[in-house]
DOTOR-448930 format. One record per atom (N, C-alpha, C): z, x, y; residue in one letter. Coordinates in steps of 0.001 Angstrom, whole numbers, m for minus. Layout:
<nodes>
        Z        X        Y  marvo
        Z        X        Y      A
...
</nodes>
This chain:
<nodes>
        Z        X        Y  marvo
   m42424   m15523   m25242      M
   m41338   m15432   m24314      M
   m41881   m15009   m22955      M
   m41581   m15819   m21988      T
   m42063   m15522   m20651      T
   m40872   m15178   m19782      T
   m40990   m14099   m19018      G
   m39906   m13671   m18150      G
   m40307   m13819   m16693      G
   m39465   m13359   m15848      V
   m39725   m13369   m14414      V
   m40718   m12248   m14133      V
   m41749   m12567   m13381      P
   m42709   m11503   m13062      P
   m42002   m10342   m12347      P
   m42442    m9132   m12615      L
   m41828    m7929   m12069      L
   m41814    m7941   m10546      L
   m42880    m8409    m9943      R
   m42958    m8456    m8474      R
   m41895    m9411    m7910      R
   m41671   m10542    m8528      T
   m40675   m11507    m8064      T
   m39266   m10924    m8199      T
   m38987   m10260    m9313      A
   m37676    m9640    m9526      A
   m37433    m8543    m8484      A
   m38457    m7750    m8200      A
   m38323    m6676    m7217      A
   m38042    m7250    m5834      A
   m38702    m8356    m5496      R
   m38452    m8996    m4199      R
   m37022    m9533    m4117      R
   m36517   m10117    m5193      A
   m35155   m10656    m5221      A
   m34140    m9525    m5057      A
   m34356    m8418    m5747      V
   m33447    m7281    m5635      V
   m33489    m6722    m4212      V
   m34672    m6593    m3625      A
   m34805    m6077    m2257      A
   m34120    m7010    m1264      A
   m34241    m8311    m1455      L
   m33589    m9278     m574      L
   m32070    m9168     m668      L
   m31543    m9081    m1886      L
   m30098    m8931    m2060      L
   m29597    m7615    m1456      L
   m30357    m6544    m1602      A
   m29967    m5265    m1004      A
   m29958    m5370      518      A
   m30941    m6050     1093      A
   m30999    m6215     2547      A
   m29812    m7032     3044      A
   m29447    m8066     2311      V
   m28278    m8873     2680      V
   m27018    m8008     2626      V
   m26875    m7175     1601      G
   m25712    m6297     1488      G
   m25640    m5287     2621      G
   m26773    m4697     2966      V
   m26806    m3728     4068      V
   m26466    m4425     5386      V
   m27003    m5620     5599      A
   m26720    m6365     6827      A
   m25234    m6713     6911      A
   m24643    m7079     5798      R
   m23210    m7410     5771      R
   m22373    m6185     6135      R
   m22659    m5053     5535      E
   m21920    m3827     5849      E
   m22113    m3413     7305      E
   m23323    m3517     7800      A
   m23589    m3170     9201      A
   m22806    m4089    10132      A
   m22772    m5388     9838      Y
   m22013    m6321    10653      Y
   m20529    m5944    10653      Y
   m19995    m5654     9472      F
   m18573    m5336     9376      F
   m18233    m4072    10167      F
   m19011    m3007     9987      H
   m18688    m1721    10607      H
   m19099    m1616    12068      H
   m20050    m2403    12505      L
   m20537    m2273    13878      L
   m20103    m3416    14794      L
   m19842    m4590    14241      V
   m19514    m5751    15076      V
   m18085    m6236    14833      V
   m17782    m6574    13599      S
   m16487    m7157    13277      S
   m15335    m6187    13545      S
   m15420    m4992    13037      E
   m14380    m3981    13221      E
   m15064    m2629    13404      E
   m15528    m2361    14612      P
   m16273    m1121    14836      P
   m15428      117    14522      P
   m16016     1030    13783      V
   m15279     2218    13365      V
   m14803     3053    14545      V
   m15507     3041    15640      W
   m15087     3852    16784      W
   m13853     3291    17469      W
   m13445     2058    17145      H
   m12222     1484    17710      H
   m11002     1656    16798      H
   m11206     2122    15589      L
   m10093     2253    14654      L
    m9036     3230    15156      L
    m9431     4313    15802      F
    m8471     5307    16258      F
    m7784     4887    17549      F
    m8340     3922    18277      D
    m7709     3446    19507      D
    m6415     2689    19224      D
    m6360     1949    18142      R
    m5244     1060    17847      R
    m4269     1643    16841      R
    m4511     2807    16351      R
    m3705     3367    15282      R
    m2354     3867    15781      R
    m1319     3541    15048      E
       16     4051    15342      E
       46     5537    15001      E
      910     6294    15661      P
     1000     7710    15302      P
     1510     7876    13879      P
     1071     8928    13236      R
     1530     9214    11881      R
     3043     9458    11899      R
     3686     9210    10782      A
     5134     9359    10702      A
     5572    10777    11057      A
     4802    11779    10634      E
     5166    13164    10939      E
     5184    13402    12444      E
     4244    12798    13157      E
     4177    12950    14610      E
     5300    12175    15292      E
     5575    10984    14796      R
     6584    10129    15406      R
     7980    10749    15338      R
     8273    11466    14266      Y
     9603    12027    14060      Y
     9664    13538    14289      Y
     8625    14140    14873      R
     8595    15591    15086      R
     9776    16069    15936      R
    10040    15408    17052      A
    11151    15815    17935      A
    12500    15598    17247      A
    12605    14556    16436      V
    13848    14283    15709      V
    14105    15389    14696      V
    13066    15772    13976      R
    13186    16814    12952      R
    13709    18116    13554      R
    13293    18412    14774      A
    13688    19670    15417      A
    15193    19759    15660      A
    15891    18645    15780      V
    17325    18670    16071      V
    18202    18307    14866      V
    17578    17945    13757      L
    18344    17636    12542      L
    18497    18894    11697      L
    19480    18904    10804      P
    19584    20044     9890      P
    18339    20124     9001      P
    18082    21292     8437      A
    16880    21487     7615      A
    16934    20687     6316      A
    18126    20433     5805      A
    18278    19685     4556      A
    19656    19034     4558      A
    19914    18224     3534      G
    21212    17584     3402      G
    21123    16077     3589      G
    22281    15469     3774      R
    22379    14012     3916      R
    22633    13653     5368      R
    21924    12632     5820      V
    22093    12113     7176      V
    22228    10598     7044      V
    23192    10033     7732      G
    23357     8580     7718      G
    22170     7898     8379      G
    21932     6652     8013      Y
    20814     5895     8554      Y
    21266     4469     8842      Y
    21095     4018    10096      V
    21417     2645    10468      V
    20240     2054    11230      V
    20154      734    11204      S
    19046       51    11867      S
    19467    m1363    12261      S
    18650    m1957    13111      D
    18874    m3351    13476      D
    18107    m4292    12563      D
    17354    m3732    11640      E
    16559    m4516    10694      E
    17065    m4249     9285      E
    17093    m5253     8417      P
    17550    m5028     7045      P
    16565    m4136     6284      P
    17117    m3301     5418      V
    16308    m2404     4588      V
    16479    m2831     3142      V
    15379    m3026     2468      S
    15433    m3437     1074      S
    15765    m2242      198      S
    16681    m2433     m723      A
    17065    m1373    m1649      A
    16376    m1538    m2998      A
    15530    m2541    m3117      R
    14853    m2766    m4395      R
    13392    m3122    m4167      R
    12528    m2703    m5083      P
    11106    m3035    m4948      P
    10884    m4543    m5031      P
     9893    m5024    m4316      G
     9540    m6437    m4364      G
    10535    m7333    m3674      G
    11214    m6816    m2666      A
    12227    m7610    m1960      A
    11560    m8664    m1096      A
    12387    m9485     m490      L
    11892   m10543      370      L
    11103    m9975     1536      L
    10152   m10726     2034      E
     9328   m10256     3138      E
    10118   m10103     4437      E
    11281   m10717     4537      S
    12073   m10583     5755      S
    12570    m9147     5933      S
    12622    m8375     4849      D
    13063    m6988     4904      D
    11913    m6026     5163      D
    10720    m6541     5315      E
     9536    m5688     5372      E
     9565    m4685     6523      E
     9887    m5103     7737      W
     9854    m4213     8888      W
    10918    m3122     8776      W
    12144    m3496     8446      G
    13210    m2516     8315      G
    12940    m1518     7203      G
    12378    m1989     6113      T
    12035    m1108     5005      T
    10942     m137     5416      T
     9958     m614     6161      W
     8888      270     6641      W
     9457     1341     7568      W
    10355      959     8482      L
    10975     1939     9377      L
    11709     3012     8572      L
    12488     2582     7596      Y
    13252     3521     6779      Y
    12326     4440     5987      Y
    11343     3864     5321      Q
    10466     4669     4478      Q
     9661     5682     5288      Q
     9196     5291     6463      S
     8431     6238     7273      S
     9330     7361     7776      S
    10572     7057     8140      A
    11511     8096     8568      A
    11848     9019     7401      A
    12121     8462     6232      Q
    12461     9273     5069      Q
    11304    10191     4691      Q
    10095     9671     4747      Y
     8899    10468     4436      Y
     8755    11631     5419      Y
     8882    11339     6704      A
     8658    12353     7735      A
     9761    13402     7777      A
    10971    13032     7400      L
    12111    13941     7544      L
    12523    14636     6245      L
    11850    14354     5143      A
    12180    15006     3872      A
    12078    16513     4036      A
    12954    17271     3444      P
    13861    16982     2334      P
    15224    16413     2741      P
    15415    16096     4006      I
    16650    15424     4405      I
    16713    14077     3691      I
    17885    13712     3223      V
    18067    12426     2559      V
    18732    11478     3547      V
    18061    10383     3863      L
    18624     9368     4756      L
    19387     8355     3908      L
    20671     8206     4185      V
    21524     7316     3404      V
    21712     6019     4185      V
    21137     4946     3671      I
    21144     3649     4345      I
    22574     3134     4518      I
    22894     2744     5756      G
    24188     2151     6050      G
    25330     3143     6172      G
    25078     4419     5966      E
    26121     5446     6028      E
    26337     5878     7475      E
    27563     5802     7945      A
    27866     6181     9327      A
    28943     7255     9385      A
    29316     7859     8235      R
    30380     8862     8217      R
    29852    10299     8154      R
    28548    10485     8135      T
    27992    11837     8122      T
    28118    12439     9522      T
    27940    13759     9632      D
    28059    14431    10933      D
    27105    13829    11963      D
    25902    13582    11533      V
    24902    12984    12420      V
    24323    11766    11709      V
    24033    10737    12484      V
    23467     9495    11937      V
    22187     9208    12697      V
    21152     8848    11959      L
    19880     8487    12577      L
    19828     6969    12730      L
    19581     6522    13951      A
    19389     5091    14204      A
    17900     4868    14406      A
    17385     3836    13780      N
    15969     3504    13863      N
    15892     1998    14105      N
    15575     1600    15334      V
    15616      181    15682      V
    14235     m323    16072      V
    14036    m1593    15842      K
    12775    m2224    16226      K
    12749    m2483    17728      K
    13885    m2910    18261      E
    14005    m3220    19688      E
    14953    m2220    20344      E
    14461    m1417    21308      P
    15307     m396    21944      P
    16580     m933    22583      P
    16564    m2176    23059      D
    17771    m2709    23702      D
    18891    m2998    22683      D
    18616    m2938    21419      R
    19631    m3156    20384      R
    20328    m1863    19963      R
    19863     m724    20454      L
    20389      565    20018      L
    21885      703    20274      L
    22341      377    21463      E
    23772      491    21789      E
    24609     m426    20900      E
    24115    m1614    20641      V
    24843    m2571    19794      V
    24991    m2016    18383      V
    23910    m1451    17844      V
    23952     m864    16496      V
    24935      302    16463      V
    24896     1150    17475      A
    25809     2308    17527      A
    27270     1848    17565      A
    27584      903    18452      R
    28963      410    18568      R
    29431     m264    17280      R
    28539     m977    16613      A
    28907    m1673    15378      A
    29370     m692    14298      A
    28924      548    14374      H
    29303     1561    13390      H
    30305     2571    13962      H
    30828     2290    15176      G
    31801     3176    15789      G
    31205     4502    16234      G
    29946     4479    16633      L
    29250     5701    17026      L
    28793     5631    18472      L
    28398     6786    19009      R
    27823     6827    20357      R
    26428     7448    20271      R
    25582     7066    21183      V
    24224     7601    21225      V
    24282     8990    21844      V
    23827     9973    21104      E
    23799    11344    21610      E
    22438    11685    22216      E
    21373    11267    21562      R
    20032    11589    22043      R
    19048    10529    21581      R
    18132    10141    22490      R
    17132     9112    22194      R
    15740     9723    22039      R
    14936     9089    21190      F
    13551     9486    20963      F
    12686     8235    20910      F
    11404     8423    21036      E
    10449     7319    20864      E
    10770     6119    21745      E
    11033     6358    23003      G
    11321     5263    23924      G
    12587     4495    23599      G
    13532     5151    22930      G
    14798     4505    22595      G
    14798     3788    21273      G
    13713     3895    20510      R
    13659     3237    19183      R
    14310     4085    18096      R
    14380     5375    18325      V
    14989     6303    17370      V
    16057     7088    18135      V
    17197     7310    17514      A
    18268     8042    18208      A
    19155     8761    17210      A
    19786     9816    17710      L
    20830    10491    16952      L
    22153     9960    17438      L
    23004     9582    16499      L
    24318     9038    16818      L
    25386     9964    16255      L
    26510    10008    16941      R
    27661    10788    16461      R
    28937    10009    16753      R
    30012    10437    16141      R
    31334     9824    16354      R
    31852    10159    17721      R
</nodes>
């Protein structure tokens, strides 16, 4: 039984390792440089909703309305993706407050819109007025 000479196998392994190192170096240094990752990153949900949290009650139920549809079930259509992300990030950042989707009868209602110019339309559609705006008008507290 004759096998591959040890020197040939060692060269093949070294070549494959060099290709792997070159690939990783290309990815991290050229394709998507790690030093640019923090330049494009959105603020964390806790940071985005910090000012909102300061004016909401510490716990309880708060209504939630948006200009984007929110999926109420896992694996929903992709058209609900943006609205669901907005809702989930707000719910995560504001817990233990419970955000009730589509509810406009609570004392305070949180509006979370993709487009700031739609905020007034969303408020009027639920019979509410904008009390205070956050995040450049994308997030707002609404009241009757």
